[in-house]
Each structure stands twice: as C-alpha cells, then as structure tokens.
C-alpha positions as CSV (number, residue, x, y, z in Angstrom):
1,X,-2.0,-72.5,-32.6
2,X,1.2,-72.8,-34.2
3,X,0.1,-76.4,-35.3
4,X,-3.2,-74.8,-36.7
5,X,-1.5,-72.1,-38.2
6,X,1.3,-74.7,-39.7
7,X,-1.6,-77.4,-40.7
8,X,-3.2,-74.6,-42.7
9,X,-0.1,-73.5,-44.3
10,X,0.7,-77.3,-45.7
11,X,-3.1,-77.3,-46.8
12,X,-2.1,-74.5,-49.4
13,X,0.9,-75.4,-50.9
14,X,0.2,-79.0,-50.5
15,X,-3.0,-77.7,-53.3
16,X,-0.1,-76.3,-55.2
17,X,1.3,-79.9,-55.1
18,X,4.1,-78.8,-52.9
19,X,5.7,-80.5,-49.8
20,X,3.9,-79.4,-45.8
21,X,8.0,-78.5,-45.2
22,X,6.8,-75.3,-47.1
23,X,3.9,-75.0,-45.2
24,X,5.7,-75.4,-42.1
25,X,8.4,-72.8,-42.8
26,X,5.7,-70.4,-44.3
27,X,3.7,-70.7,-40.7
28,X,6.9,-69.7,-38.6
29,X,7.5,-66.4,-40.9
30,X,4.3,-65.5,-40.3
31,X,4.7,-66.0,-36.2
32,X,8.1,-63.9,-36.3
33,X,6.3,-60.9,-38.5
34,X,2.4,-60.8,-37.2
35,X,2.5,-62.3,-33.8
36,X,4.0,-60.8,-30.9
37,X,4.9,-63.6,-28.0
38,X,6.5,-63.5,-24.5
39,X,9.8,-65.0,-23.6
40,X,8.4,-67.8,-22.4
41,X,6.8,-69.2,-25.3
42,X,9.9,-68.5,-27.3
43,X,11.4,-70.8,-24.6
44,X,9.0,-73.1,-25.4
45,X,9.6,-73.5,-29.1
46,X,13.0,-74.1,-28.9
47,X,12.7,-76.5,-26.2
48,X,10.7,-78.4,-28.8
49,X,12.9,-77.7,-31.6
50,X,15.7,-79.4,-30.1
51,X,13.3,-82.2,-29.9
52,X,11.9,-81.8,-33.1
53,X,15.3,-82.0,-34.2
54,X,16.7,-85.1,-32.7
55,X,14.2,-87.1,-33.3
56,X,14.2,-86.0,-37.0
57,X,17.7,-86.9,-37.2
58,X,17.2,-90.3,-35.4
59,X,14.9,-91.2,-37.9
60,X,16.8,-90.6,-41.0
61,X,19.8,-92.0,-39.4
62,X,17.5,-95.8,-39.0
63,X,16.6,-95.1,-42.7
64,X,20.4,-95.7,-43.4
65,X,20.5,-99.6,-43.8
66,X,24.1,-100.1,-44.1
67,X,23.7,-104.0,-45.4
68,X,21.8,-102.2,-48.6
69,X,24.1,-99.7,-49.7
70,X,27.6,-102.1,-49.0
71,X,25.0,-104.1,-51.8
72,X,23.4,-101.9,-53.9
73,X,24.9,-98.8,-53.1
74,X,28.4,-99.2,-55.1
75,X,27.1,-96.0,-58.0
76,X,25.2,-94.2,-55.3
77,X,28.5,-94.0,-53.6
78,X,30.6,-93.5,-57.0
79,X,28.2,-90.3,-57.6
80,X,28.1,-89.0,-53.9
81,X,32.2,-89.0,-53.6
82,X,32.2,-86.9,-56.9
83,X,29.7,-83.9,-56.5
84,X,30.0,-83.8,-52.7
85,X,33.6,-82.5,-52.4
86,X,32.7,-80.4,-55.5
87,X,30.1,-78.8,-54.0
88,X,31.7,-78.2,-50.9
89,X,34.8,-76.6,-53.3
90,X,32.3,-74.5,-55.4
91,X,31.0,-72.8,-52.2
92,X,34.0,-72.6,-50.7
93,X,35.1,-71.0,-53.9
94,X,32.2,-68.6,-54.3
95,X,32.0,-67.5,-50.6
96,X,35.4,-66.9,-50.7
97,X,34.6,-64.3,-54.2
98,X,31.9,-63.1,-52.3
99,X,34.1,-61.7,-49.5
100,X,33.1,-64.3,-46.6
101,X,36.2,-65.9,-44.4
102,X,37.4,-69.1,-44.7
103,X,34.8,-70.6,-42.1
104,X,32.0,-68.7,-43.6
105,X,32.1,-70.2,-47.5
106,X,33.1,-73.7,-45.6
107,X,29.5,-73.7,-44.0
108,X,27.9,-72.4,-47.7
109,X,29.6,-75.1,-49.0
110,X,28.2,-78.1,-45.9
111,X,24.4,-75.9,-46.3
112,X,24.3,-76.7,-50.4
113,X,26.0,-80.2,-50.5
114,X,22.8,-82.0,-49.7
115,X,19.3,-82.8,-51.3
116,X,15.8,-83.2,-49.1
117,X,14.7,-86.8,-49.6
118,X,11.6,-86.2,-49.0
119,X,11.1,-83.4,-51.3
120,X,12.5,-85.2,-53.9
121,X,10.8,-88.4,-53.1
122,X,7.6,-86.4,-53.2
123,X,8.1,-84.3,-56.5
124,X,9.2,-87.8,-58.3
125,X,6.5,-90.3,-57.2
126,X,3.8,-87.7,-57.8
127,X,5.0,-86.8,-61.6
128,X,5.8,-90.5,-62.0
129,X,8.6,-89.6,-64.7
130,X,11.6,-92.2,-62.9
131,X,11.0,-96.2,-62.4
132,X,12.1,-97.4,-59.4
133,X,15.4,-98.2,-59.8
134,X,16.2,-95.0,-60.6
135,X,14.4,-93.6,-57.6
136,X,16.2,-96.1,-55.3
137,X,19.5,-95.1,-57.1
138,X,18.5,-91.5,-56.1
139,X,17.5,-91.8,-52.2
140,X,20.8,-93.9,-52.1
141,X,22.6,-91.3,-53.0
142,X,20.2,-88.5,-50.7
143,X,21.0,-91.0,-48.0
144,X,25.3,-90.5,-48.9
145,X,24.7,-86.9,-49.0
146,X,23.3,-86.8,-45.4
147,X,25.9,-89.0,-44.4
148,X,28.5,-86.9,-45.8
149,X,27.2,-83.4,-44.6
150,X,27.0,-85.2,-40.9
151,X,30.7,-85.4,-41.2
152,X,31.0,-82.3,-42.5
153,X,29.0,-80.6,-39.8
154,X,31.3,-82.5,-37.1
155,X,34.4,-81.1,-38.8
156,X,33.0,-77.3,-39.3
157,X,31.3,-77.5,-35.2
158,X,35.2,-77.2,-34.0
159,X,35.5,-74.1,-36.4
160,X,32.5,-72.3,-35.7
161,X,33.6,-72.5,-32.0
162,X,37.0,-71.6,-32.6
163,X,36.0,-68.1,-32.1
164,X,34.7,-69.0,-28.7
165,X,37.6,-71.0,-27.6
166,X,41.2,-70.7,-27.4
167,X,44.0,-73.0,-29.1
168,X,44.5,-75.3,-26.2
169,X,40.7,-75.5,-26.1
170,X,39.8,-76.2,-29.6
171,X,42.9,-78.9,-29.6
172,X,41.0,-80.5,-26.7
173,X,37.4,-80.2,-28.7
174,X,38.9,-82.0,-32.0
175,X,40.4,-84.8,-30.2
176,X,37.6,-85.3,-27.8
177,X,35.1,-85.1,-31.0
178,X,37.3,-87.8,-33.1
179,X,37.6,-89.6,-30.1
180,X,33.5,-89.9,-30.2
181,X,33.0,-90.7,-33.3
182,X,35.1,-93.7,-33.7
183,X,33.7,-94.9,-30.3
184,X,30.4,-94.3,-31.6
185,X,31.0,-96.0,-35.1
186,X,33.4,-99.1,-34.3
187,X,31.5,-99.7,-30.8
188,X,28.2,-98.7,-31.2
189,X,27.3,-100.2,-34.6
190,X,28.7,-103.9,-33.2
191,X,26.8,-103.6,-29.9
192,X,23.9,-101.8,-30.2
193,X,22.1,-104.0,-32.4
194,X,22.6,-107.3,-30.6
195,X,21.3,-105.1,-27.7
196,X,18.2,-104.0,-29.0
197,X,17.2,-107.5,-30.9
198,X,17.8,-109.1,-26.6
199,X,16.0,-106.4,-25.4
200,X,13.0,-106.8,-27.4
201,X,12.6,-110.8,-27.2
202,X,12.1,-109.7,-23.1
203,X,10.0,-106.8,-23.1
204,X,6.7,-105.3,-24.7
205,X,7.6,-103.3,-28.1
206,X,6.0,-100.3,-26.1
207,X,9.5,-100.3,-24.0
208,X,11.5,-101.1,-26.6
209,X,10.1,-97.7,-28.5
210,X,10.5,-96.2,-24.9
211,X,14.5,-97.3,-24.8
212,X,14.9,-96.5,-28.5
213,X,13.8,-92.7,-28.3
214,X,15.5,-92.4,-24.7
215,X,18.8,-93.4,-26.3
216,X,18.2,-91.5,-29.1
217,X,18.6,-88.2,-26.7
218,X,21.1,-89.6,-24.1
219,X,23.2,-89.9,-27.2
220,X,22.9,-86.2,-27.9
221,X,23.0,-84.9,-24.8
222,X,26.8,-87.1,-25.1
223,X,27.6,-85.8,-28.7
224,X,27.1,-81.6,-26.7
225,X,29.3,-82.7,-24.7
226,X,31.5,-83.6,-26.7
227,X,31.5,-80.4,-28.7
228,X,29.3,-81.7,-31.3
229,X,25.7,-80.9,-32.3
230,X,22.6,-83.1,-30.8
231,X,21.8,-83.6,-34.7
232,X,25.0,-85.7,-35.0
233,X,24.4,-88.0,-31.6
234,X,20.4,-88.2,-33.0
235,X,22.0,-89.6,-36.0
236,X,24.8,-91.9,-35.5
237,X,21.9,-93.5,-32.6
238,X,19.8,-94.2,-35.7
239,X,22.5,-95.6,-37.5
240,X,23.4,-98.2,-35.2
241,X,20.3,-99.3,-34.1
242,X,19.5,-99.8,-38.5
243,X,20.6,-103.1,-38.2
244,X,18.2,-104.5,-35.5
245,X,15.4,-106.9,-36.5
246,X,13.1,-104.5,-35.3
247,X,14.4,-101.1,-36.8
248,X,11.0,-100.7,-39.6
249,X,8.4,-101.5,-36.8
250,X,10.7,-98.7,-34.7
251,X,10.6,-96.3,-37.6
252,X,6.7,-97.2,-38.4
253,X,6.3,-96.5,-34.7
254,X,8.3,-93.1,-34.3
255,X,6.5,-91.4,-37.8
256,X,4.1,-89.6,-35.8
257,X,6.6,-88.5,-33.7
258,X,9.0,-87.5,-36.2
259,X,5.8,-85.0,-37.9
260,X,4.6,-83.9,-35.2
261,X,8.4,-83.1,-33.9
262,X,9.4,-81.8,-37.2
263,X,7.1,-79.0,-37.9
264,X,7.9,-77.4,-34.6
265,X,12.0,-76.7,-35.4
266,X,10.7,-75.9,-39.2
267,X,8.6,-73.8,-37.5
268,X,11.0,-72.7,-35.2
269,X,13.0,-72.1,-38.4
270,X,10.8,-70.3,-40.4
271,X,10.3,-67.8,-36.9
272,X,14.2,-66.7,-37.6
273,X,13.0,-64.7,-41.1
274,X,12.1,-60.7,-41.1
275,X,10.3,-60.9,-44.1
276,X,11.7,-57.4,-44.6
277,X,15.1,-59.1,-44.0
278,X,14.2,-61.7,-47.2
279,X,13.4,-58.3,-49.1
280,X,16.5,-56.7,-48.7
281,X,18.4,-59.8,-49.8
282,X,16.6,-60.8,-52.4
283,X,20.0,-60.8,-54.8
284,X,21.7,-62.6,-52.3
285,X,18.5,-65.5,-52.1
286,X,18.4,-65.5,-55.9
287,X,22.8,-65.7,-56.3
288,X,22.8,-68.8,-53.5
289,X,19.9,-70.4,-56.0
290,X,21.1,-70.1,-59.1
291,X,24.7,-71.6,-57.2
292,X,23.1,-74.9,-55.6
293,X,21.1,-75.0,-58.7
294,X,24.1,-75.1,-61.2
295,X,26.7,-77.4,-59.1
296,X,24.2,-79.6,-57.9
297,X,23.0,-80.5,-61.9
298,X,26.5,-80.6,-63.0
299,X,28.5,-82.8,-60.2
300,X,25.8,-84.8,-59.7
301,X,25.5,-85.3,-64.2
302,X,29.7,-85.5,-63.8
303,X,28.3,-88.5,-61.4
304,X,26.8,-89.8,-63.5
305,X,28.6,-90.0,-66.0
306,X,32.1,-91.1,-64.4
307,X,29.5,-93.8,-63.3
308,X,29.1,-95.0,-67.0
309,X,25.6,-93.5,-67.1
310,X,24.1,-92.0,-70.3
311,X,24.3,-88.7,-70.4
312,X,20.3,-88.1,-71.0
313,X,19.8,-90.2,-67.7
314,X,22.1,-88.4,-65.6
315,X,20.9,-84.8,-66.6
316,X,17.1,-86.1,-65.6
317,X,18.1,-87.6,-62.5
318,X,20.8,-84.1,-61.7
319,X,17.7,-82.2,-62.2
320,X,15.6,-84.3,-59.8
321,X,18.4,-83.4,-57.5
322,X,18.5,-79.8,-57.1
323,X,16.4,-79.0,-53.6
324,X,17.7,-78.0,-50.9
325,X,18.0,-80.7,-47.9
326,X,17.1,-80.5,-44.5
327,X,20.8,-80.1,-43.3
328,X,20.8,-77.1,-45.6
329,X,18.9,-75.4,-42.3
330,X,19.9,-77.6,-39.5
331,X,23.7,-76.1,-40.9
332,X,22.6,-72.6,-41.3
333,X,21.3,-72.8,-38.2
334,X,24.2,-74.0,-36.2
335,X,25.9,-71.1,-38.0
336,X,24.0,-68.4,-37.0
337,X,23.5,-69.7,-33.2
338,X,27.2,-69.8,-32.8
339,X,27.1,-66.1,-34.7
340,X,29.1,-67.4,-37.1
341,X,26.9,-65.7,-39.8
342,X,24.3,-62.9,-39.8
343,X,20.5,-63.0,-40.1
344,X,20.9,-61.9,-43.8
345,X,23.1,-65.1,-44.5
346,X,20.7,-67.1,-42.8
347,X,17.8,-64.9,-44.2
348,X,19.1,-65.6,-47.7
349,X,19.7,-69.8,-47.1
350,X,16.5,-70.2,-45.8
351,X,14.7,-68.6,-48.9
352,X,16.9,-69.8,-51.3
353,X,16.2,-73.4,-50.1
354,X,12.3,-72.3,-50.4
355,X,12.9,-71.6,-53.9
356,X,14.6,-74.6,-54.6
357,X,11.2,-76.7,-53.2
358,X,9.5,-74.5,-55.4
359,X,11.4,-74.7,-58.7
360,X,11.8,-78.5,-58.2
361,X,7.9,-79.7,-59.5
362,X,8.5,-77.6,-62.9
363,X,12.0,-78.2,-63.2
364,X,11.8,-82.2,-63.4
365,X,8.6,-82.1,-65.9
366,X,10.5,-79.7,-68.1
367,X,13.9,-81.9,-68.1
368,X,13.4,-83.6,-71.5
369,X,12.9,-80.5,-73.0
370,X,15.6,-78.7,-71.4
371,X,18.2,-81.6,-72.4
372,X,17.1,-81.4,-76.1
373,X,17.2,-77.5,-75.8
374,X,20.3,-77.6,-74.7
375,X,21.9,-80.6,-76.7
376,X,20.4,-79.0,-80.1
377,X,21.4,-75.4,-78.9
378,X,25.3,-75.9,-78.0
379,X,27.4,-75.4,-80.6
380,X,28.8,-77.7,-82.7
381,X,32.4,-77.5,-82.1
382,X,31.4,-78.0,-78.4
383,X,29.3,-80.8,-78.8
384,X,31.9,-82.2,-80.8
385,X,34.4,-82.2,-78.2
386,X,31.6,-83.4,-75.5
387,X,31.3,-86.3,-78.4
388,X,34.8,-87.6,-78.1
389,X,35.2,-87.5,-74.9
390,X,32.2,-89.6,-73.9
391,X,33.4,-91.9,-76.7
392,X,36.7,-92.2,-75.4
393,X,35.5,-93.2,-71.9
394,X,33.3,-95.6,-73.3
395,X,36.2,-97.2,-74.8
396,X,37.9,-97.3,-71.2
397,X,34.8,-98.9,-69.6
398,X,34.8,-101.0,-72.8
399,X,38.3,-102.2,-72.6
400,X,38.5,-102.6,-68.7
401,X,35.2,-104.3,-68.7
402,X,37.0,-106.7,-70.9
403,X,39.7,-107.1,-68.8
404,X,40.9,-110.1,-66.5
405,X,39.2,-109.3,-62.8
406,X,42.9,-108.8,-61.6
407,X,42.9,-106.2,-63.9
408,X,39.7,-104.6,-62.8
409,X,41.0,-104.8,-59.2
410,X,44.3,-103.0,-60.1
411,X,42.5,-100.2,-62.1
412,X,40.3,-99.5,-59.1
413,X,42.4,-99.5,-56.5
414,X,44.7,-97.2,-58.5
415,X,41.0,-94.9,-58.7
416,X,40.6,-95.0,-55.2
417,X,43.8,-93.9,-54.2
418,X,44.0,-91.2,-56.9
419,X,41.0,-89.9,-55.5
420,X,42.6,-89.6,-52.1
421,X,45.0,-87.7,-52.9
422,X,42.8,-85.2,-54.7
423,X,41.3,-84.6,-51.0
424,X,44.5,-84.6,-49.7
425,X,45.3,-82.1,-51.9
426,X,41.7,-80.0,-51.1
427,X,42.5,-79.9,-47.2
428,X,46.5,-79.2,-47.8
429,X,45.1,-76.0,-49.4
430,X,41.9,-75.1,-47.2
431,X,44.8,-75.6,-44.4
432,X,47.5,-73.5,-46.2
433,X,44.2,-70.6,-46.2
434,X,42.8,-70.6,-43.1
435,X,46.2,-71.6,-40.6
436,X,49.8,-70.3,-43.1
437,X,49.1,-66.6,-41.6
438,X,49.4,-67.0,-38.4
439,X,51.8,-69.6,-38.1
440,X,53.7,-67.3,-40.2
441,X,53.7,-64.5,-37.7
442,X,53.6,-67.2,-34.7
443,X,57.0,-68.3,-36.0
444,X,58.6,-64.5,-36.8
445,X,57.3,-64.0,-32.9
446,X,58.5,-66.6,-31.5
447,X,61.4,-67.8,-33.6
448,X,63.0,-64.8,-35.1
449,X,63.1,-63.8,-38.6
450,X,59.9,-61.8,-40.4
451,X,56.8,-62.5,-41.2
452,X,57.9,-62.9,-45.4
453,X,60.6,-65.2,-45.0
454,X,58.0,-67.6,-43.0
455,X,55.7,-67.0,-45.2
456,X,58.2,-67.9,-48.5
457,X,58.5,-71.1,-46.4
458,X,55.1,-72.2,-45.7
459,X,54.6,-71.6,-49.6
460,X,57.1,-73.8,-50.1
461,X,56.0,-76.4,-47.6
462,X,53.1,-76.1,-49.1
463,X,54.3,-76.8,-52.8
464,X,56.2,-80.3,-51.2
465,X,52.6,-80.8,-49.4
466,X,50.8,-81.6,-52.8
467,X,53.9,-81.8,-55.1
468,X,53.7,-85.8,-53.4
469,X,50.2,-86.7,-53.9
470,X,49.7,-85.1,-57.6
471,X,53.5,-87.4,-57.9
472,X,51.4,-90.2,-57.0
473,X,48.1,-89.4,-59.3
474,X,50.1,-88.8,-62.0
475,X,51.7,-92.3,-62.0
476,X,48.5,-94.2,-61.2
477,X,46.8,-92.1,-64.3
478,X,49.7,-93.2,-66.1
479,X,49.1,-96.8,-64.8
480,X,45.2,-96.9,-65.2
481,X,46.0,-95.7,-69.1
482,X,48.4,-98.8,-70.0
483,X,45.6,-101.1,-68.4
484,X,43.2,-99.5,-70.9
485,X,45.1,-99.8,-73.4
486,X,45.7,-103.2,-73.1
487,X,42.9,-105.6,-75.5
488,X,42.6,-102.7,-77.6
489,X,43.5,-102.6,-81.1
490,X,46.8,-100.7,-82.7
491,X,46.1,-98.2,-85.7
492,X,48.8,-98.0,-87.7
493,X,49.6,-94.6,-88.9
494,X,52.7,-94.2,-91.7
495,X,53.1,-90.5,-91.5
496,X,54.8,-88.1,-88.5
497,X,52.4,-86.4,-86.7
498,X,52.2,-83.5,-84.2
499,X,51.7,-84.9,-80.3
500,X,48.7,-84.1,-78.8
501,X,48.2,-83.1,-75.2
502,X,48.1,-86.7,-74.1
503,X,51.5,-88.0,-75.8
504,X,52.9,-85.3,-74.1
505,X,51.3,-86.5,-71.1
506,X,52.9,-90.3,-71.4
507,X,55.8,-88.9,-72.9
508,X,56.9,-86.5,-70.2
509,X,58.9,-87.2,-66.8
510,X,56.6,-87.6,-63.9
511,X,58.7,-85.3,-61.9
512,X,58.1,-82.6,-64.9
513,X,54.3,-82.9,-64.9
514,X,54.0,-83.3,-61.3
515,X,55.7,-80.2,-60.6
516,X,54.1,-78.6,-63.5
517,X,50.7,-79.0,-61.7
518,X,51.7,-78.4,-58.6
519,X,52.7,-75.3,-59.1
520,X,49.4,-74.4,-61.5
521,X,47.4,-74.9,-57.9
522,X,49.9,-72.6,-56.1
523,X,49.3,-69.9,-58.9
524,X,45.4,-70.6,-59.0
525,X,44.4,-71.1,-55.2
526,X,44.1,-68.0,-53.9
527,X,45.6,-66.6,-50.5
528,X,46.0,-64.0,-47.9
529,X,50.0,-64.0,-47.4
530,X,51.0,-61.0,-49.0
531,X,53.5,-62.7,-51.4
532,X,52.1,-62.3,-55.1
533,X,54.6,-60.8,-56.5
534,X,56.6,-64.6,-56.1
535,X,53.2,-66.4,-57.2
536,X,53.9,-64.2,-60.5
537,X,57.6,-65.5,-60.2
538,X,56.0,-68.9,-59.9
539,X,53.8,-68.5,-62.7
540,X,56.8,-67.7,-65.1
541,X,58.6,-70.8,-63.5
542,X,55.7,-72.5,-64.9
543,X,55.4,-71.2,-68.4
544,X,59.5,-72.0,-68.6
545,X,59.1,-75.5,-67.8
546,X,55.6,-76.0,-69.8
547,X,57.6,-74.3,-73.1
548,X,60.6,-76.9,-72.4
549,X,59.2,-79.6,-72.0
550,X,57.5,-79.1,-74.8
551,X,60.8,-79.0,-76.5
552,X,62.1,-82.2,-75.2
553,X,58.8,-84.2,-76.1
554,X,58.8,-82.8,-79.6
555,X,62.3,-84.4,-79.8
556,X,61.7,-87.1,-78.4
557,X,58.2,-87.8,-80.5
558,X,59.6,-87.2,-83.3
559,X,62.7,-89.3,-83.2
560,X,60.4,-92.2,-82.3
561,X,57.8,-91.5,-84.2
562,X,59.0,-93.3,-87.0
563,X,59.0,-96.6,-85.1
564,X,56.1,-96.5,-83.2
565,X,53.7,-95.4,-86.3
566,X,55.3,-96.3,-89.5
567,X,53.7,-99.4,-90.6
568,X,55.3,-102.7,-89.9
569,X,57.2,-104.1,-93.1
570,X,55.3,-107.6,-94.4
571,X,57.3,-110.5,-93.9
572,X,58.2,-111.5,-97.5
573,X,56.6,-114.2,-99.2
574,X,58.8,-117.8,-98.9
575,X,59.1,-118.5,-101.9
576,X,59.5,-122.3,-103.0
577,X,62.0,-123.5,-105.1
578,X,61.5,-124.9,-108.5
579,X,60.9,-129.0,-109.0
580,X,63.1,-130.5,-110.8
581,X,61.6,-130.6,-114.3
582,X,60.3,-133.7,-115.3
583,X,59.8,-136.2,-118.3
584,X,56.9,-135.5,-120.6
585,X,55.5,-139.5,-118.9
586,X,55.8,-138.9,-115.5
587,X,54.0,-135.1,-115.6
588,X,51.1,-136.8,-117.9
589,X,50.6,-139.7,-115.0
590,X,50.6,-137.0,-112.5
591,X,48.2,-134.5,-113.9
592,X,45.6,-138.0,-114.6
593,X,46.2,-139.0,-110.9
594,X,45.2,-135.2,-109.7
595,X,41.9,-134.9,-112.5
596,X,40.7,-138.3,-111.3
597,X,40.7,-137.5,-107.6
598,X,39.2,-134.2,-108.3
599,X,36.3,-136.6,-110.4
600,X,36.3,-138.3,-106.6
C-alpha cells in the first residue's frame, strides 16, 4: 500500500514536471497524518528505510569515477573547494545567529552544503538550457559535494553522539573513525577492484551481484561498529568498487533495487513530518530555503568566477544547483535520531528541501532574465567596482597563463597552501568556540587560577594559532602578486599620488598585516568566554595598529614615489662629431657619387 500511494503521488507530481522524490516524501506525509499504523509496521518501515539508505549510498558511491575526476574534474574540484566550506561556514554563522548551539549549527551547515544530483539532472535535461559540457561539469560538482558531505557526516557523527558519551569514549570513537576511514580509503580502493575483477571472471554475473550487495551491507555494518553512519560505509564500498571493470553493469543491475528501496527511505523521511508542524514552522522553512538559495547561488558563482568562467555562465550554472540534495535528509535524520535537533528543525529542513525542488525549474527557466535584471538594475558604482575587480582577475589569469610552466606550478602551489591555511583558521576558530570555555574551567579546577585568567590565556593562544597560517597567507599572496606582475607592462606616472589598498598591502611588513588580520578575526568571531571588554581593548589596539601602519606606509610611499613613479629621463642622443671641412672639389665628387648610387 505504501508503494502504491508513493507511485500515485509521483505520477501527480510528474505531471507538474517535478521529480518522483517529492511524490515519495508526500506519500510519507500523508501516511503519517491520515493513516494509523501499528508498531510492527513502523519497525518494518524502519528496516526497509535503513536498507534503502544503504543501497542509495552504495549506488552513489559507484557513480564516482575517481579517474575521471583526476583528469577532467579540476574545475569542478575548484568550485567545490570554494563553495563547500563557505556553505558550511554560512550555516554555522546563521545557526549561531538564530540561537542554535554549535553542534546544531554545524549540522545546519552540512545540511545546506549539497545539491541533489538527480533533481538537477532531471530539470536541466528537460529544459535543455545548457550544453553537455556544462551539464557534465555540474554533475562533477554535485559528486564532489557528495564526497564533501560524507566527510562532514563523518566529522559530526562523534559530535552528535557526544551527549551520550563521556570524554574517554568520545576520544576512542574519534580514533576508531580515523583508523576506519584511512584503512578503507587506502587499502579498499587498491584491493577491492582487483577482487571484483577476479571474481567476475570465475562466477556468473548474478553471483557477482550478490557479492557486491553483500559487501555494501557488510561495510555498512563495519561503519556502524566504528561509530559512523551506515550510509558512510555503503558509500565507501561503492567508491571502492567503482574502478572495477564491471561497475557499469553492476550499476545498471542495481538500478531497480535502488529505485524501490530509495522510495521506502524517502517515505520514512516523510513519515516523520506532521502537517501541523509544517504550518507552525512555515517561517523557519522559508528562512532556511532563502538561506540555502542565497548561499548556494553566491558561493557557486564565486567558484565559477575564480575558475575564470564568465560571470553570466557562472550565475546560470549556480542557479541550476539550487536544490537540496539527498544528504540533507540523511544528515537531518541522523541528527534527529541522535536527539541533536527537534522535530521542528527536522520539519523545517524537509520543507525547505521540498520548496527548493519545486522552485528549481522556475529559477532555471528564468535565470537569463534574472541575470539581465540584476546587471541592469545594479547601482552604477557597484557595477563599476565589479567590472574593475573582474578586469583585475582577468589580467591576473592572462599574466599567469603567459608565464612559464614553472611559474604556473609555483602559483598553484601558493594558492593551494593558502586554501589549506584558510581551512586551518576556520578549524581553529570552531575549536575555540567549542572547547575553550570548558577547557578554561578544567584548568581552573585542576591547576588553579580563575576562569577569567585561563580565558584570557586561551584567547592569546587562539591569537597565536591563527597568526601563523595568516602570516603564511600574507607571504604567499605577496609572492603570487609578484609572480602575476612578471611580464606586465610598466605604466609611467609622473605625479605623486596617494597609496591605494594594494600599495599599503605591498609596502607594509608581513608581521604588521598578519597581526591586524588576526586581531580582526578575534574581534569578529563570536565567543562565549564572557570577556567582551578584552575584545574592546583588542579593537582599540587594531585601530591603533592600522593608523600607525597607514602613517608609516604614507611616509615610505611619498619618499619612494618619485623614484618609483616618475618617468626615467630619456638617454641623450649622441652628437656626432662634425666632419672636417672638405675642399669643394671633394664635396662635388661625393655628391655626384651619391646621386649616381641613388639612381642605380
């Protein structure tokens, strides 16, 4: 009966050009609100839901072609590396402003960080607005998002289980998870494809199919023992099998099972939602959707722009990804099962995901008009500033592309190191917010002193922790700036001018700039240490450092401007010495010879 109802709902939504996934969710909502089921049926649905989750994640893992990502996915990796951390960070900031604790905020960031591959593909192929290359790029981006969300789910699982564990058990779980992930990725990816290839030669294909699904469920069981979600284990096994020779045939044979079991999973997701809860949380639902749509479109657009794609294509592609992915339901359900979030939050996530899937066809269909209205209605100063920044970016890329291969490699190395340092800064700040208050209390109770004293010490240690990567970033940016200036034509400017921000950055010392950025981060990032008066002191120090640095740079700039910007004097023409006066006869002879040569 559940499947019949899910099929009917999907048929209705298919007439509206919407994906079947919405029909499955709607069937679950109808069952939960208008159908009374007993405990035995609920237990059966839960078992089928877990099976559907395992099969779904296993098939998603098999779709990941690591070789293709290495050869063709450079641009997709750049976009994913830009937008995924920003999406998670945006979710953390938004959750903190709403009033969530840190674990709930991180869950919110993980929920909104991905897009639905199935929904995006269905809508884009139906509308036929992008060519095959752009669609393939979007598919690779969603695959990278899936991998990123698996990593996020692996990281937040111990946090979600932290309320049920003591500190020793939590540390043991983290170590167990790390060992499990390392062994699975390093050993599994190398060994498992060879096992599948050898078995496929010795047994019929149906036996290989049974072996593959058995491995998926077995890996899910091992992941559960390690403290991870069963979804992660199934995903890892699918990724291990994907390099094998028969993975395409296995994916084809798994398709009916995936469709059947996936429907049960999303039915169970919908069964957690009450209609009254949807009505009560309608503002939260709309707010989450707007947050997701804004962050997704802006961060993907930024990734495309940094990847040197045209702004228009970047915007259209970014709009095409504004649909919450399957991992939104998986992470939300895991958080609900662990008791991290309540029913209202879970309902809001499901409602926002449904709105995103319903709105995606309308947004992609109107993306051209939206871009034209945005560019035409944007204030002139803002548009001119964007054009200036875009021209600077194009100049940077053209200078790098015209450089030698060694220079390009060095530039990529510097940018990669900067990205790692930025992630380190974000991680240090998250740890600072999560553990510093409890750590300060522990030091005060076990070592002595006051909580305020240890809080100030922790703040100072946080300053040192972010100063080191920031100093590396500043040094690398300067080096990259100098690399990009190679081969650029030098402009001549004769008059003394005021220093720009780029001049101040290049003429300031690395230590000064790094300290100003570090203090700025400590002032901006919220904390619950209860020492806001010390942050005010840091703000005053920051203003003083900026004023002192500005005066110093102004003096250096004015003293060096004449040498740097005044045109160099042109070298004087060498005056040939006058020839001795020749007799008239010799002059006449010389003239006649020249004339004769000219005639010849």
